[in-house]
Gaussian input, Z-matrix of N, CA and C with variables (Angstrom, degrees):
# hf/3-21g

backbone

0 1
 N
 C     1     B1
 C     2     B2     1     A1
 N     3     B3     2     A2     1     D1
 C     4     B4     3     A3     2     D2
 C     5     B5     4     A4     3     D3
 N     6     B6     5     A5     4     D4
 C     7     B7     6     A6     5     D5
 C     8     B8     7     A7     6     D6
 N     9     B9     8     A8     7     D7
 C    10    B10     9     A9     8     D8
 C    11    B11    10    A10     9     D9
 N    12    B12    11    A11    10    D10
 C    13    B13    12    A12    11    D11
 C    14    B14    13    A13    12    D12
 N    15    B15    14    A14    13    D13
 C    16    B16    15    A15    14    D14
 C    17    B17    16    A16    15    D15
 N    18    B18    17    A17    16    D16
 C    19    B19    18    A18    17    D17
 C    20    B20    19    A19    18    D18
 N    21    B21    20    A20    19    D19
 C    22    B22    21    A21    20    D20
 C    23    B23    22    A22    21    D21
 N    24    B24    23    A23    22    D22
 C    25    B25    24    A24    23    D23
 C    26    B26    25    A25    24    D24
 N    27    B27    26    A26    25    D25
 C    28    B28    27    A27    26    D26
 C    29    B29    28    A28    27    D27
 N    30    B30    29    A29    28    D28
 C    31    B31    30    A30    29    D29
 C    32    B32    31    A31    30    D30
 N    33    B33    32    A32    31    D31
 C    34    B34    33    A33    32    D32
 C    35    B35    34    A34    33    D33
 N    36    B36    35    A35    34    D34
 C    37    B37    36    A36    35    D35
 C    38    B38    37    A37    36    D36
 N    39    B39    38    A38    37    D37
 C    40    B40    39    A39    38    D38
 C    41    B41    40    A40    39    D39
 N    42    B42    41    A41    40    D40
 C    43    B43    42    A42    41    D41
 C    44    B44    43    A43    42    D42
 N    45    B45    44    A44    43    D43
 C    46    B46    45    A45    44    D44
 C    47    B47    46    A46    45    D45
 N    48    B48    47    A47    46    D46
 C    49    B49    48    A48    47    D47
 C    50    B50    49    A49    48    D48
 N    51    B51    50    A50    49    D49
 C    52    B52    51    A51    50    D50
 C    53    B53    52    A52    51    D51
 N    54    B54    53    A53    52    D52
 C    55    B55    54    A54    53    D53
 C    56    B56    55    A55    54    D54
 N    57    B57    56    A56    55    D55
 C    58    B58    57    A57    56    D56
 C    59    B59    58    A58    57    D57
 N    60    B60    59    A59    58    D58
 C    61    B61    60    A60    59    D59
 C    62    B62    61    A61    60    D60
 N    63    B63    62    A62    61    D61
 C    64    B64    63    A63    62    D62
 C    65    B65    64    A64    63    D63
 N    66    B66    65    A65    64    D64
 C    67    B67    66    A66    65    D65
 C    68    B68    67    A67    66    D66
 N    69    B69    68    A68    67    D67
 C    70    B70    69    A69    68    D68
 C    71    B71    70    A70    69    D69
 N    72    B72    71    A71    70    D70
 C    73    B73    72    A72    71    D71
 C    74    B74    73    A73    72    D72
 N    75    B75    74    A74    73    D73
 C    76    B76    75    A75    74    D74
 C    77    B77    76    A76    75    D75
 N    78    B78    77    A77    76    D76
 C    79    B79    78    A78    77    D77
 C    80    B80    79    A79    78    D78
 N    81    B81    80    A80    79    D79
 C    82    B82    81    A81    80    D80
 C    83    B83    82    A82    81    D81
 N    84    B84    83    A83    82    D82
 C    85    B85    84    A84    83    D83
 C    86    B86    85    A85    84    D84
 N    87    B87    86    A86    85    D85
 C    88    B88    87    A87    86    D86
 C    89    B89    88    A88    87    D87
 N    90    B90    89    A89    88    D88
 C    91    B91    90    A90    89    D89
 C    92    B92    91    A91    90    D90
 N    93    B93    92    A92    91    D91
 C    94    B94    93    A93    92    D92
 C    95    B95    94    A94    93    D93
 N    96    B96    95    A95    94    D94
 C    97    B97    96    A96    95    D95
 C    98    B98    97    A97    96    D96
 N    99    B99    98    A98    97    D97
 C   100   B100    99    A99    98    D98
 C   101   B101   100   A100    99    D99
 N   102   B102   101   A101   100   D100
 C   103   B103   102   A102   101   D101
 C   104   B104   103   A103   102   D102
 N   105   B105   104   A104   103   D103
 C   106   B106   105   A105   104   D104
 C   107   B107   106   A106   105   D105
 N   108   B108   107   A107   106   D106
 C   109   B109   108   A108   107   D107
 C   110   B110   109   A109   108   D108
 N   111   B111   110   A110   109   D109
 C   112   B112   111   A111   110   D110
 C   113   B113   112   A112   111   D111
 N   114   B114   113   A113   112   D112
 C   115   B115   114   A114   113   D113
 C   116   B116   115   A115   114   D114
 N   117   B117   116   A116   115   D115
 C   118   B118   117   A117   116   D116
 C   119   B119   118   A118   117   D117
 N   120   B120   119   A119   118   D118
 C   121   B121   120   A120   119   D119
 C   122   B122   121   A121   120   D120
 N   123   B123   122   A122   121   D121
 C   124   B124   123   A123   122   D122
 C   125   B125   124   A124   123   D123
 N   126   B126   125   A125   124   D124
 C   127   B127   126   A126   125   D125
 C   128   B128   127   A127   126   D126
 N   129   B129   128   A128   127   D127
 C   130   B130   129   A129   128   D128
 C   131   B131   130   A130   129   D129
 N   132   B132   131   A131   130   D130
 C   133   B133   132   A132   131   D131
 C   134   B134   133   A133   132   D132
 N   135   B135   134   A134   133   D133
 C   136   B136   135   A135   134   D134
 C   137   B137   136   A136   135   D135
 N   138   B138   137   A137   136   D136
 C   139   B139   138   A138   137   D137
 C   140   B140   139   A139   138   D138
 N   141   B141   140   A140   139   D139
 C   142   B142   141   A141   140   D140
 C   143   B143   142   A142   141   D141
 N   144   B144   143   A143   142   D142
 C   145   B145   144   A144   143   D143
 C   146   B146   145   A145   144   D144
 N   147   B147   146   A146   145   D145
 C   148   B148   147   A147   146   D146
 C   149   B149   148   A148   147   D147
 N   150   B150   149   A149   148   D148
 C   151   B151   150   A150   149   D149
 C   152   B152   151   A151   150   D150
 N   153   B153   152   A152   151   D151
 C   154   B154   153   A153   152   D152
 C   155   B155   154   A154   153   D153
 N   156   B156   155   A155   154   D154
 C   157   B157   156   A156   155   D155
 C   158   B158   157   A157   156   D156
 N   159   B159   158   A158   157   D157
 C   160   B160   159   A159   158   D158
 C   161   B161   160   A160   159   D159
 N   162   B162   161   A161   160   D160
 C   163   B163   162   A162   161   D161
 C   164   B164   163   A163   162   D162
 N   165   B165   164   A164   163   D163
 C   166   B166   165   A165   164   D164
 C   167   B167   166   A166   165   D165
 N   168   B168   167   A167   166   D166
 C   169   B169   168   A168   167   D167
 C   170   B170   169   A169   168   D168
 N   171   B171   170   A170   169   D169
 C   172   B172   171   A171   170   D170
 C   173   B173   172   A172   171   D171
 N   174   B174   173   A173   172   D172
 C   175   B175   174   A174   173   D173
 C   176   B176   175   A175   174   D174
 N   177   B177   176   A176   175   D175
 C   178   B178   177   A177   176   D176
 C   179   B179   178   A178   177   D177
 N   180   B180   179   A179   178   D178
 C   181   B181   180   A180   179   D179
 C   182   B182   181   A181   180   D180
 N   183   B183   182   A182   181   D181
 C   184   B184   183   A183   182   D182
 C   185   B185   184   A184   183   D183
 N   186   B186   185   A185   184   D184
 C   187   B187   186   A186   185   D185
 C   188   B188   187   A187   186   D186
 N   189   B189   188   A188   187   D187
 C   190   B190   189   A189   188   D188
 C   191   B191   190   A190   189   D189
 N   192   B192   191   A191   190   D190
 C   193   B193   192   A192   191   D191
 C   194   B194   193   A193   192   D192
 N   195   B195   194   A194   193   D193
 C   196   B196   195   A195   194   D194
 C   197   B197   196   A196   195   D195
 N   198   B198   197   A197   196   D196
 C   199   B199   198   A198   197   D197
 C   200   B200   199   A199   198   D198
 N   201   B201   200   A200   199   D199
 C   202   B202   201   A201   200   D200
 C   203   B203   202   A202   201   D201
 N   204   B204   203   A203   202   D202
 C   205   B205   204   A204   203   D203
 C   206   B206   205   A205   204   D204
 N   207   B207   206   A206   205   D205
 C   208   B208   207   A207   206   D206
 C   209   B209   208   A208   207   D207
 N   210   B210   209   A209   208   D208
 C   211   B211   210   A210   209   D209
 C   212   B212   211   A211   210   D210
 N   213   B213   212   A212   211   D211
 C   214   B214   213   A213   212   D212
 C   215   B215   214   A214   213   D213
 N   216   B216   215   A215   214   D214
 C   217   B217   216   A216   215   D215
 C   218   B218   217   A217   216   D216

   B1=1.4456
   B2=1.5232
   B3=1.3170
   B4=1.4535
   B5=1.5243
   B6=1.3184
   B7=1.4606
   B8=1.5175
   B9=1.3259
   B10=1.4614
   B11=1.5232
   B12=1.3167
   B13=1.4569
   B14=1.5305
   B15=1.3249
   B16=1.4630
   B17=1.5228
   B18=1.3265
   B19=1.4604
   B20=1.5223
   B21=1.3160
   B22=1.4663
   B23=1.5157
   B24=1.3316
   B25=1.4657
   B26=1.5301
   B27=1.3342
   B28=1.4638
   B29=1.5241
   B30=1.3245
   B31=1.4637
   B32=1.5189
   B33=1.3191
   B34=1.4674
   B35=1.5219
   B36=1.3321
   B37=1.4687
   B38=1.5214
   B39=1.3357
   B40=1.4657
   B41=1.5278
   B42=1.3403
   B43=1.4704
   B44=1.5284
   B45=1.3285
   B46=1.4659
   B47=1.5261
   B48=1.3075
   B49=1.4572
   B50=1.5140
   B51=1.3082
   B52=1.4499
   B53=1.5125
   B54=1.3168
   B55=1.4594
   B56=1.5191
   B57=1.3290
   B58=1.4663
   B59=1.5316
   B60=1.3236
   B61=1.4674
   B62=1.5281
   B63=1.3237
   B64=1.4702
   B65=1.5267
   B66=1.3215
   B67=1.4574
   B68=1.5279
   B69=1.3266
   B70=1.4607
   B71=1.5286
   B72=1.3279
   B73=1.4674
   B74=1.5217
   B75=1.3267
   B76=1.4740
   B77=1.5236
   B78=1.3168
   B79=1.4653
   B80=1.5193
   B81=1.3170
   B82=1.4729
   B83=1.5279
   B84=1.3306
   B85=1.4632
   B86=1.5109
   B87=1.3427
   B88=1.4592
   B89=1.5243
   B90=1.3183
   B91=1.4637
   B92=1.5316
   B93=1.3267
   B94=1.4752
   B95=1.5271
   B96=1.3421
   B97=1.4647
   B98=1.5284
   B99=1.3165
   B100=1.4647
   B101=1.5122
   B102=1.3327
   B103=1.4636
   B104=1.5290
   B105=1.3303
   B106=1.4727
   B107=1.5284
   B108=1.3410
   B109=1.4668
   B110=1.5218
   B111=1.3188
   B112=1.4688
   B113=1.5206
   B114=1.3181
   B115=1.4615
   B116=1.5298
   B117=1.3325
   B118=1.4618
   B119=1.5199
   B120=1.3308
   B121=1.4662
   B122=1.5244
   B123=1.3087
   B124=1.4612
   B125=1.5349
   B126=1.3211
   B127=1.4651
   B128=1.5254
   B129=1.3354
   B130=1.4622
   B131=1.5261
   B132=1.3160
   B133=1.4575
   B134=1.5164
   B135=1.3240
   B136=1.4592
   B137=1.5278
   B138=1.3332
   B139=1.4636
   B140=1.5262
   B141=1.3076
   B142=1.4681
   B143=1.5206
   B144=1.3267
   B145=1.4527
   B146=1.5175
   B147=1.3033
   B148=1.4714
   B149=1.5178
   B150=1.2989
   B151=1.4628
   B152=1.5238
   B153=1.3311
   B154=1.4689
   B155=1.5253
   B156=1.3413
   B157=1.4606
   B158=1.5267
   B159=1.3287
   B160=1.4607
   B161=1.5219
   B162=1.3205
   B163=1.4535
   B164=1.5251
   B165=1.3323
   B166=1.4615
   B167=1.5256
   B168=1.3276
   B169=1.4572
   B170=1.5265
   B171=1.3186
   B172=1.4645
   B173=1.5261
   B174=1.3157
   B175=1.4669
   B176=1.5263
   B177=1.3188
   B178=1.4592
   B179=1.5320
   B180=1.3217
   B181=1.4617
   B182=1.5202
   B183=1.3352
   B184=1.4681
   B185=1.5282
   B186=1.3407
   B187=1.4692
   B188=1.5203
   B189=1.3356
   B190=1.4650
   B191=1.5139
   B192=1.3354
   B193=1.4570
   B194=1.5295
   B195=1.3093
   B196=1.4705
   B197=1.5217
   B198=1.3313
   B199=1.4549
   B200=1.5332
   B201=1.3266
   B202=1.4591
   B203=1.5134
   B204=1.3292
   B205=1.4692
   B206=1.5137
   B207=1.3379
   B208=1.4770
   B209=1.5189
   B210=1.3347
   B211=1.4596
   B212=1.5235
   B213=1.3276
   B214=1.4652
   B215=1.5140
   B216=1.3194
   B217=1.4530
   B218=1.4884
   A1=110.36
   A2=116.38
   A3=119.62
   A4=110.36
   A5=116.40
   A6=120.70
   A7=112.05
   A8=116.55
   A9=120.49
   A10=110.90
   A11=116.31
   A12=120.10
   A13=111.35
   A14=116.25
   A15=120.87
   A16=109.85
   A17=116.88
   A18=121.09
   A19=110.99
   A20=116.56
   A21=120.75
   A22=111.06
   A23=116.82
   A24=120.27
   A25=111.81
   A26=117.23
   A27=120.68
   A28=109.92
   A29=116.52
   A30=121.56
   A31=110.75
   A32=116.72
   A33=120.72
   A34=111.45
   A35=116.28
   A36=120.80
   A37=111.44
   A38=115.78
   A39=121.20
   A40=112.83
   A41=116.72
   A42=121.16
   A43=109.71
   A44=115.50
   A45=121.72
   A46=110.67
   A47=114.90
   A48=121.56
   A49=107.83
   A50=115.87
   A51=120.49
   A52=111.45
   A53=114.24
   A54=120.46
   A55=112.64
   A56=117.71
   A57=120.58
   A58=112.36
   A59=116.78
   A60=120.32
   A61=111.01
   A62=116.17
   A63=119.72
   A64=111.16
   A65=116.88
   A66=120.35
   A67=110.40
   A68=116.71
   A69=121.23
   A70=110.33
   A71=117.24
   A72=121.00
   A73=110.78
   A74=116.68
   A75=120.97
   A76=110.76
   A77=116.90
   A78=120.20
   A79=110.50
   A80=117.11
   A81=120.36
   A82=111.00
   A83=116.89
   A84=120.94
   A85=111.78
   A86=116.66
   A87=121.41
   A88=110.78
   A89=116.88
   A90=120.73
   A91=110.63
   A92=116.62
   A93=120.42
   A94=110.56
   A95=116.84
   A96=120.88
   A97=111.04
   A98=116.97
   A99=120.68
   A100=111.70
   A101=115.73
   A102=119.81
   A103=111.22
   A104=116.21
   A105=120.28
   A106=110.48
   A107=116.10
   A108=119.74
   A109=111.02
   A110=116.39
   A111=120.12
   A112=111.57
   A113=116.82
   A114=120.29
   A115=111.22
   A116=116.20
   A117=120.70
   A118=110.65
   A119=116.32
   A120=120.22
   A121=110.71
   A122=116.66
   A123=120.30
   A124=110.68
   A125=115.95
   A126=121.75
   A127=111.97
   A128=117.45
   A129=119.68
   A130=112.71
   A131=116.45
   A132=120.13
   A133=116.09
   A134=117.15
   A135=119.98
   A136=108.38
   A137=116.38
   A138=119.25
   A139=112.50
   A140=115.09
   A141=121.01
   A142=109.68
   A143=116.72
   A144=121.00
   A145=109.82
   A146=114.94
   A147=120.36
   A148=108.55
   A149=116.45
   A150=120.04
   A151=110.90
   A152=117.21
   A153=121.27
   A154=111.44
   A155=118.18
   A156=119.23
   A157=111.98
   A158=116.70
   A159=122.27
   A160=109.04
   A161=117.01
   A162=121.37
   A163=109.74
   A164=116.59
   A165=120.29
   A166=110.41
   A167=115.93
   A168=121.53
   A169=107.83
   A170=118.02
   A171=120.08
   A172=111.73
   A173=116.80
   A174=121.81
   A175=111.27
   A176=117.16
   A177=120.87
   A178=110.64
   A179=116.41
   A180=120.56
   A181=111.32
   A182=116.72
   A183=120.23
   A184=110.05
   A185=116.48
   A186=120.54
   A187=111.20
   A188=117.50
   A189=120.55
   A190=110.49
   A191=117.27
   A192=121.38
   A193=110.74
   A194=117.42
   A195=121.25
   A196=109.60
   A197=117.23
   A198=121.41
   A199=110.18
   A200=116.73
   A201=121.35
   A202=112.28
   A203=117.41
   A204=121.70
   A205=111.03
   A206=116.90
   A207=119.89
   A208=110.99
   A209=117.63
   A210=121.08
   A211=110.65
   A212=116.72
   A213=120.23
   A214=112.40
   A215=118.03
   A216=122.60
   A217=111.75
   D1=-39.81
   D2=179.06
   D3=-63.37
   D4=-45.24
   D5=179.73
   D6=-59.37
   D7=-41.23
   D8=179.24
   D9=-64.94
   D10=-43.63
   D11=-178.62
   D12=-65.85
   D13=-45.13
   D14=179.39
   D15=-62.26
   D16=-43.13
   D17=179.01
   D18=-60.71
   D19=-44.02
   D20=178.07
   D21=-59.49
   D22=-45.97
   D23=-178.58
   D24=-66.45
   D25=-39.18
   D26=177.38
   D27=-63.54
   D28=-43.40
   D29=179.21
   D30=-59.75
   D31=-44.74
   D32=179.48
   D33=-67.06
   D34=-45.35
   D35=-177.47
   D36=-60.77
   D37=-42.38
   D38=-177.44
   D39=-87.56
   D40=-1.59
   D41=-176.15
   D42=51.18
   D43=46.50
   D44=-176.77
   D45=-67.55
   D46=129.29
   D47=175.86
   D48=-134.73
   D49=141.21
   D50=179.78
   D51=91.86
   D52=162.68
   D53=-174.68
   D54=-61.57
   D55=-49.11
   D56=-175.27
   D57=-61.29
   D58=-43.33
   D59=-179.78
   D60=-66.62
   D61=-40.64
   D62=179.32
   D63=-70.66
   D64=-35.03
   D65=176.92
   D66=-63.69
   D67=-41.18
   D68=177.77
   D69=-62.65
   D70=-43.49
   D71=178.13
   D72=-61.77
   D73=-39.85
   D74=179.80
   D75=-65.07
   D76=-41.40
   D77=178.99
   D78=-65.35
   D79=-39.88
   D80=178.45
   D81=-66.47
   D82=-42.07
   D83=177.33
   D84=-63.19
   D85=-40.58
   D86=177.63
   D87=-62.78
   D88=-40.31
   D89=-179.87
   D90=-64.86
   D91=-43.55
   D92=179.13
   D93=-61.84
   D94=-46.81
   D95=-179.31
   D96=-65.74
   D97=-38.18
   D98=178.54
   D99=-64.28
   D100=-42.95
   D101=177.83
   D102=-63.55
   D103=-39.63
   D104=178.42
   D105=-63.40
   D106=-42.35
   D107=179.05
   D108=-63.03
   D109=-46.58
   D110=-179.21
   D111=-62.76
   D112=-41.44
   D113=179.42
   D114=-67.24
   D115=-37.91
   D116=177.48
   D117=-64.01
   D118=-45.22
   D119=179.40
   D120=-62.54
   D121=-38.52
   D122=178.11
   D123=-64.46
   D124=-41.27
   D125=-178.38
   D126=-67.27
   D127=-44.00
   D128=-176.33
   D129=-90.35
   D130=-12.85
   D131=175.14
   D132=78.93
   D133=18.13
   D134=176.74
   D135=-154.98
   D136=159.50
   D137=-179.04
   D138=-70.19
   D139=148.54
   D140=176.84
   D141=-73.91
   D142=-44.46
   D143=-179.65
   D144=-102.19
   D145=141.43
   D146=178.41
   D147=-156.41
   D148=173.76
   D149=177.04
   D150=-66.63
   D151=-21.63
   D152=179.95
   D153=-70.20
   D154=-33.61
   D155=-178.37
   D156=-106.83
   D157=17.55
   D158=176.07
   D159=-78.81
   D160=132.71
   D161=179.30
   D162=-89.73
   D163=118.56
   D164=176.58
   D165=-66.50
   D166=-41.84
   D167=178.38
   D168=-110.21
   D169=120.53
   D170=179.46
   D171=-59.59
   D172=150.69
   D173=-179.04
   D174=-56.58
   D175=-37.38
   D176=-179.40
   D177=-59.43
   D178=-41.50
   D179=178.80
   D180=-68.32
   D181=-39.84
   D182=179.35
   D183=-61.33
   D184=-41.11
   D185=-179.67
   D186=-63.14
   D187=-37.57
   D188=178.74
   D189=-60.16
   D190=-41.94
   D191=-178.57
   D192=-69.86
   D193=-37.07
   D194=179.93
   D195=-67.84
   D196=-46.29
   D197=179.96
   D198=-63.49
   D199=-41.20
   D200=178.37
   D201=-60.86
   D202=-39.26
   D203=179.80
   D204=-68.32
   D205=-37.73
   D206=179.51
   D207=-64.81
   D208=-35.80
   D209=179.94
   D210=-69.40
   D211=-32.30
   D212=-178.56
   D213=-72.51
   D214=-21.18
   D215=-174.38
   D216=-73.25

């Protein structure tokens, strides 16, 4: 989420248009988010992502099942 937000702001700030400009903004946003993740992991002393917090079923799929059940009721 951080990477997406940073990328959006970089794109707006630079008035990026076209594939190459947007690709550059995406790479910069990814770098900022990656650095934040690494610094966070260093600070808390453990990884942010692990097999423990991996979602077997993506949220999008879970929502489909919930919405489907509400319609059946």
